[in-house]
C-alpha positions as CSV (number, residue, x, y, z in Angstrom):
1,M,20.2,14.4,31.2
2,L,23.4,14.2,29.0
3,Y,23.1,10.4,29.2
4,L,19.5,10.5,28.0
5,F,20.3,12.8,25.2
6,G,23.2,10.6,24.1
7,T,21.0,7.5,24.2
8,V,18.3,9.3,22.0
9,I,21.0,10.3,19.4
10,I,22.4,6.8,19.2
11,L,18.9,5.4,18.8
12,L,18.0,7.8,16.0
13,L,21.3,7.0,14.3
14,L,20.6,3.2,14.5
15,I,17.1,3.8,13.0
16,L,18.6,5.9,10.2
17,I,21.2,3.2,9.4
18,D,18.5,0.6,9.5
19,Y,16.3,2.6,7.1
20,V,19.1,3.5,4.6
21,F,20.6,0.0,4.4
22,G,17.2,-1.7,4.6
23,R,15.9,0.3,1.6
24,L,19.1,-0.3,-0.4
25,Y,18.8,-4.1,0.3
26,H,15.1,-3.9,-0.6
27,L,15.6,-2.1,-3.9
28,K,18.3,-4.6,-4.9
29,H,15.9,-7.5,-4.5
30,V,12.7,-5.9,-5.8
31,K,10.9,-8.2,-8.3
32,K,9.8,-6.3,-11.4
33,H,6.2,-7.0,-12.5
34,D,5.5,-6.3,-16.2
35,F,1.8,-6.6,-17.1
36,P,0.7,-6.4,-20.7
37,V,-2.1,-4.2,-22.1
38,R,-5.4,-5.9,-21.4
39,H,-9.1,-5.4,-22.3
40,S,-11.7,-5.9,-19.6
41,H,-15.3,-5.0,-18.8
42,I,-15.2,-2.4,-16.0
43,T,-17.6,-1.2,-13.3
44,I,-16.6,1.6,-11.0
45,F,-17.8,1.8,-7.4
46,T,-17.5,4.9,-5.1
47,S,-19.7,3.6,-2.3
48,G,-18.8,0.9,0.1
49,P,-22.3,-0.5,0.6
50,L,-22.8,-0.8,-3.2
51,L,-19.4,-2.3,-3.8
52,F,-19.7,-5.0,-1.1
53,E,-23.2,-5.8,-2.0
54,K,-21.9,-6.8,-5.5
55,M,-18.8,-8.4,-4.2
56,L,-20.7,-10.6,-1.7
57,A,-23.1,-11.6,-4.4
58,D,-20.1,-12.7,-6.6
59,I,-18.6,-14.6,-3.6
60,T,-22.0,-16.3,-3.0
61,E,-21.8,-17.6,-6.6
62,A,-18.2,-18.8,-6.4
63,K,-17.6,-22.4,-7.5
64,H,-13.8,-23.0,-7.3
65,H,-11.8,-20.4,-5.4
66,I,-11.9,-17.0,-3.6
67,H,-8.7,-15.1,-3.2
68,M,-8.6,-11.9,-1.1
69,L,-5.7,-9.5,-0.2
70,F,-6.4,-6.5,2.0
71,Y,-4.2,-4.1,3.9
72,I,-6.8,-3.8,6.6
73,F,-9.2,-6.5,7.6
74,R,-11.2,-5.9,10.8
75,N,-12.9,-8.4,12.9
76,D,-15.8,-6.0,13.5
77,E,-19.5,-6.4,12.4
78,F,-18.9,-6.3,8.7
79,G,-15.6,-8.2,8.8
80,M,-17.3,-11.1,10.7
81,T,-20.2,-11.0,8.2
82,L,-17.8,-11.5,5.3
83,L,-15.9,-14.2,7.2
84,K,-19.1,-16.1,7.9
85,L,-19.9,-16.1,4.2
86,L,-16.4,-17.3,3.3
87,E,-16.7,-20.0,5.9
88,Q,-19.9,-21.1,4.2
89,K,-18.2,-21.2,0.8
90,A,-15.3,-23.2,2.2
91,S,-17.8,-25.8,3.6
92,E,-19.1,-26.1,0.0
93,G,-15.7,-27.1,-1.2
94,V,-14.6,-23.7,-2.5
95,K,-10.9,-22.9,-1.9
96,V,-10.6,-19.7,0.2
97,R,-7.3,-17.9,0.7
98,I,-7.1,-14.5,2.6
99,L,-3.9,-12.5,2.9
100,I,-3.8,-9.5,5.3
101,D,-1.0,-7.1,6.1
102,R,0.6,-7.7,9.5
103,I,0.7,-4.1,10.6
104,G,-2.4,-2.8,8.7
105,S,-4.4,-5.6,10.3
106,H,-2.5,-5.8,13.6
107,R,-5.7,-5.9,15.5
108,F,-7.0,-9.0,13.8
109,P,-6.5,-11.8,16.3
110,R,-4.2,-14.7,15.4
111,K,-6.6,-17.0,17.3
112,L,-9.4,-16.1,14.9
113,M,-7.1,-16.8,11.9
114,K,-6.4,-20.2,13.3
115,K,-10.1,-20.8,13.9
116,M,-10.9,-19.8,10.3
117,S,-8.1,-22.1,9.0
118,L,-9.7,-25.0,10.8
119,K,-12.9,-24.2,9.0
120,G,-11.3,-24.3,5.6
121,V,-10.6,-20.5,5.3
122,E,-6.8,-20.1,4.9
123,M,-5.8,-16.8,6.5
124,E,-2.2,-15.6,6.6
125,Y,-0.3,-12.4,7.5
126,C,2.1,-10.9,5.0
127,H,4.9,-8.4,5.5
128,T,5.6,-9.4,9.1
129,P,8.5,-7.1,10.3
130,S,11.7,-9.0,10.7
131,F,15.5,-8.6,11.3
132,P,17.7,-7.4,9.9
133,F,16.4,-4.0,9.0
134,F,13.4,-4.3,11.4
135,F,12.6,-0.5,11.2
136,F,12.5,-0.5,7.4
137,H,10.4,-3.7,7.3
138,L,8.0,-2.0,9.8
139,Q,7.3,0.6,7.2
140,N,7.3,-1.7,4.2
141,R,3.6,-2.6,4.0
142,N,1.5,-4.5,1.5
143,H,-1.1,-1.9,0.7
144,R,-2.8,-3.7,-2.1
145,K,-6.5,-4.6,-2.1
146,I,-7.2,-7.5,-4.5
147,T,-10.1,-9.9,-4.8
148,V,-10.3,-12.7,-7.4
149,I,-13.3,-15.0,-7.7
150,D,-13.0,-18.2,-9.7
151,G,-10.3,-16.5,-11.8
152,K,-13.1,-14.8,-13.7
153,I,-14.0,-11.8,-11.6
154,G,-11.5,-9.4,-10.0
155,Y,-11.6,-6.3,-7.8
156,L,-9.0,-3.6,-7.1
157,G,-9.2,-0.2,-5.4
158,G,-9.1,1.7,-2.1
159,F,-11.7,0.0,0.1
160,N,-10.6,-2.3,2.9
161,V,-12.8,-4.6,5.1
162,G,-14.3,-2.9,8.1
163,N,-17.3,-1.0,9.4
164,E,-16.0,2.4,8.3
165,Y,-15.9,1.2,4.7
166,M,-19.6,0.3,5.0
167,D,-20.5,3.8,6.3
168,L,-20.8,2.5,9.8
169,H,-18.3,4.9,11.4
170,E,-19.8,7.8,13.3
171,R,-17.2,10.4,12.2
172,L,-15.8,9.1,8.9
173,S,-19.1,8.3,7.1
174,P,-19.9,8.3,4.3
175,W,-16.6,6.9,3.2
176,R,-15.8,8.1,-0.3
177,D,-13.4,5.8,-2.2
178,C,-12.9,4.2,-5.6
179,H,-12.9,0.5,-6.5
180,V,-13.1,-1.3,-9.8
181,R,-14.7,-4.6,-10.7
182,F,-13.0,-6.4,-13.6
183,T,-14.2,-9.2,-15.8
184,G,-12.2,-10.3,-18.8
185,E,-8.5,-10.4,-19.5
186,G,-7.4,-8.2,-16.7
187,V,-8.4,-10.8,-14.1
188,W,-5.4,-12.9,-15.1
189,D,-3.1,-10.1,-13.9
190,L,-4.9,-9.6,-10.6
191,Q,-4.7,-13.4,-10.0
192,K,-0.9,-13.4,-10.8
193,Q,-0.3,-10.6,-8.3
194,F,-2.3,-12.3,-5.6
195,M,-0.4,-15.6,-6.3
196,T,2.9,-13.8,-6.1
197,D,2.1,-12.1,-2.8
198,W,0.6,-15.3,-1.4
199,T,3.6,-17.4,-2.3
200,E,6.1,-14.8,-0.9
201,A,4.2,-14.6,2.4
202,T,3.5,-18.3,3.0
203,W,6.2,-20.1,1.0
204,R,3.4,-22.3,-0.3
205,G,3.2,-22.1,-4.1
206,I,0.1,-23.0,-6.1
207,E,0.5,-26.5,-7.6
208,L,1.4,-26.3,-11.3
209,T,-1.2,-29.1,-12.0
210,E,-3.9,-26.7,-10.8
211,K,-2.6,-23.7,-12.8
212,E,-5.2,-23.9,-15.5
213,L,-8.0,-23.9,-12.9
214,Y,-6.8,-20.5,-11.6
215,Y,-6.3,-19.0,-15.0
216,P,-9.4,-19.9,-17.1
217,D,-9.9,-18.7,-20.6
218,L,-11.3,-15.2,-20.4
219,P,-13.1,-13.0,-23.0
220,R,-11.7,-9.7,-24.3
221,G,-13.5,-6.8,-22.7
222,N,-14.3,-3.4,-24.1
223,V,-12.0,-1.2,-22.0
224,Q,-8.2,-1.0,-22.6
225,H,-6.1,-0.9,-19.5
226,Q,-2.8,-2.0,-17.9
227,F,-1.8,-2.8,-14.4
228,F,1.3,-1.5,-12.7
229,A,2.7,-3.0,-9.5
230,F,5.0,-1.0,-7.3
231,E,7.1,-2.0,-4.3
232,G,8.3,1.3,-3.0
233,D,10.4,1.7,-6.1
234,C,8.9,3.4,-9.1
235,W,5.5,4.9,-8.3
236,E,7.2,8.2,-8.0
237,D,8.6,7.9,-11.5
238,K,5.2,6.8,-13.0
239,V,3.4,9.7,-11.4
240,S,5.9,12.2,-12.7
241,E,5.7,10.7,-16.1
242,M,1.9,10.9,-16.2
243,I,2.0,14.5,-15.1
244,S,4.6,15.3,-17.8
245,Y,2.0,14.1,-20.4
246,A,-0.5,16.8,-19.4
247,K,-1.3,19.5,-21.9
248,K,-4.5,20.9,-20.4
249,S,-5.3,19.6,-16.9
250,V,-4.3,17.2,-14.1
251,I,-6.8,16.1,-11.5
252,I,-5.3,14.4,-8.4
253,G,-7.5,12.9,-5.7
254,S,-5.7,11.5,-2.6
255,P,-6.5,11.3,1.1
256,Y,-2.8,12.0,1.9
257,F,-0.9,14.6,-0.1
258,I,2.7,14.5,0.9
259,P,4.6,14.4,-2.4
260,S,8.2,13.6,-3.0
261,K,10.5,16.2,-4.4
262,K,10.4,14.7,-7.9
263,A,6.6,14.4,-8.0
264,F,6.0,17.9,-6.6
265,G,8.5,19.2,-9.1
266,A,6.5,17.5,-11.9
267,I,3.4,19.4,-10.7
268,L,5.3,22.7,-10.6
269,D,6.6,22.1,-14.1
270,A,3.1,21.4,-15.3
271,I,1.9,24.7,-13.8
272,K,4.7,26.5,-15.6
273,R,3.4,25.0,-18.9
274,G,0.0,26.5,-18.1
275,V,-1.6,23.2,-17.2
276,E,-4.6,23.5,-14.8
277,I,-4.0,21.5,-11.6
278,I,-7.0,20.4,-9.5
279,L,-6.3,18.7,-6.2
280,I,-9.0,17.0,-4.0
281,V,-8.1,16.1,-0.4
282,P,-10.3,15.3,2.6
283,E,-11.5,18.0,4.9
284,M,-11.2,15.7,7.9
285,S,-8.2,13.4,8.7
286,D,-8.1,9.8,9.8
287,H,-4.4,9.9,10.9
288,L,-2.4,12.2,13.2
289,F,-0.2,14.9,11.5
290,I,-1.3,13.9,8.0
291,Q,-3.0,17.2,7.2
292,E,-0.3,19.4,8.8
293,A,2.4,17.6,6.8
294,S,0.6,18.7,3.6
295,Y,0.3,22.4,4.5
296,R,3.7,23.5,3.2
297,F,2.9,22.0,-0.3
298,L,-0.6,23.3,-0.4
299,R,0.5,26.8,0.5
300,K,2.8,26.8,-2.5
301,L,0.2,25.4,-4.9
302,I,-2.7,27.9,-4.1
303,R,-0.4,30.8,-5.0
304,F,-0.8,29.9,-8.6
305,N,-3.9,31.0,-10.6
306,C,-4.1,27.8,-12.5
307,C,-4.0,25.6,-9.4
308,S,-7.0,24.9,-7.2
309,V,-7.1,22.8,-4.0
310,Y,-10.4,21.5,-2.8
311,R,-11.3,19.9,0.6
312,Y,-14.0,17.2,0.3
313,R,-16.5,17.8,3.1
314,N,-19.2,15.1,2.6
315,G,-17.6,12.4,4.7
316,F,-14.0,11.1,4.4
317,Y,-12.3,11.2,1.0
318,H,-10.0,8.1,0.5
319,A,-10.0,7.8,-3.3
320,K,-6.8,7.6,-5.2
321,I,-7.3,8.9,-8.7
322,F,-5.2,10.7,-11.3
323,I,-6.8,12.1,-14.5
324,I,-4.6,13.6,-17.2
325,D,-6.4,15.8,-19.6
326,D,-9.3,13.8,-21.0
327,H,-7.4,10.7,-22.1
328,I,-5.6,9.0,-19.2
329,C,-6.7,8.0,-15.7
330,S,-5.3,5.8,-13.0
331,I,-7.2,4.0,-10.3
332,G,-5.8,1.7,-7.6
333,T,-4.2,1.6,-4.1
334,A,-1.4,4.1,-4.3
335,N,-1.6,7.5,-2.6
336,F,0.2,10.7,-3.3
337,D,2.5,10.3,-0.3
338,N,5.9,9.1,0.8
339,R,4.6,5.8,2.0
340,S,3.3,4.9,-1.5
341,F,6.4,6.4,-3.2
342,Y,9.1,4.7,-1.0
343,F,7.6,2.0,1.2
344,N,4.3,0.3,0.2
345,H,3.6,-2.5,-2.2
346,E,0.8,-1.0,-4.4
347,L,-1.1,-1.9,-7.5
348,N,-2.8,0.6,-9.9
349,S,-4.5,0.2,-13.3
350,L,-4.0,2.8,-16.0
351,F,-6.9,3.5,-18.4
352,K,-6.8,5.2,-21.8
353,D,-10.4,4.4,-22.8
354,P,-12.3,7.7,-23.5
355,D,-15.6,6.5,-22.0
356,M,-13.7,5.3,-18.8
357,V,-11.9,8.7,-18.5
358,N,-15.1,10.6,-19.1
359,E,-16.8,8.6,-16.3
360,M,-14.0,9.4,-13.9
361,L,-14.3,13.1,-14.9
362,D,-18.0,13.0,-14.1
363,I,-17.2,11.5,-10.7
364,A,-14.6,14.2,-10.1
365,K,-17.2,16.9,-10.9
366,I,-19.5,15.4,-8.3
367,D,-16.7,15.3,-5.7
368,L,-15.9,18.9,-6.5
369,S,-19.5,19.9,-6.0
370,K,-19.2,18.5,-2.4
371,S,-15.9,20.3,-1.7
372,T,-14.7,23.7,-0.5
373,K,-12.0,25.5,-2.3
374,L,-9.0,26.1,-0.1
375,T,-7.7,29.6,0.6
376,A,-4.4,30.8,2.1
377,N,-6.3,32.0,5.2
378,M,-7.6,28.5,5.9
379,L,-4.0,27.3,6.3
380,Q,-3.0,29.9,8.8
381,H,-2.5,28.6,12.4
382,R,-4.6,30.3,15.0
383,N,-2.3,29.3,18.0
384,L,1.1,28.1,18.9
385,S,0.0,24.4,19.2
386,G,-0.9,24.5,15.5
387,V,2.6,25.8,14.6
388,L,4.3,23.1,16.7
389,K,2.1,20.4,15.3
390,E,3.1,21.3,11.8
391,W,6.8,21.3,12.7
392,V,6.4,17.9,14.1
393,A,4.5,16.8,11.0
394,I,7.4,18.1,8.8
395,L,9.9,16.1,10.8
396,L,7.8,13.0,10.5
397,S,6.8,13.5,6.9
398,P,9.4,11.0,5.4
399,L,7.3,8.3,7.2
400,L,3.9,9.7,6.4
């Protein structure tokens, strides 16, 4: 028994050392991405079937290239439908590149990737865990979801590729998320981020002689926005900064609410200033321990009169939105959790356009109408197993 206990302690110490030095090494080599203010035409999608109906129509019309990056890409019914269309476009001479996260898409068969490559669809894994610092690399995921078509149309948001995102999952349907279609200047930056991630993952850069083909002249759109890329380094700072701007209200929508000390402190500071805090989280969970890990934070928030927490009950809530007063909103791939703060590679777009913010406020109102306000009694455990589960969740929360 003593030998087993000693072995476990040594293993935990090795994991801790791996994590600490792995993160220090990572932060030292993070590449900063500074995107300028852009103006694009914007369309917001909150339904998977509607989003992919439009995306597949855009793909069908592609003439030169299709670039896709997804955290999760399943080889299920919908995934194979998309791959069949991409195979068809490749046969027409369209260049198709697909990048998928090694852990997020761990069930995607390597044999199928090779098969697709033989048919002209280049598929590659990114963020494959490696030594040294294997444990840290295991957590350091590419969580971005980017699609670029002919360098003229771009998509960014929370939807991945799989049946559940098309409302074909028995328990999680309908899947409520948020995705944005861009045309105009902003597509340049989505293309740049894809190119960066593709080159880092494959060591195959895009030939300079083809550069203009991937970055065509684009019109100026009517919505001002700016992309922000994060690599487990500064999303926490950006969130805290956004909350510090608030004078009247902050609306946070996230499937996973496990804030860092700094981000949670920013919320508490806003409450002290009299800012109304509205939090939307899912009623159901798609991951073990996620809900229990959020309870200690939710209990503190619902004590304040100016803070309301709502559980979305009409399917699974997976949207990642931040709305500050009525003049700033953020949409993208980053959650309000430790993974997005400290591990994941994320991409969000910040909007200051009044019409865009008002549209997001209207969407939030609809979400709230399909939600139940959380009370202290709802967070009380009814048995010992619930208490133990929360304690386990607290211990695991740095990795959740």
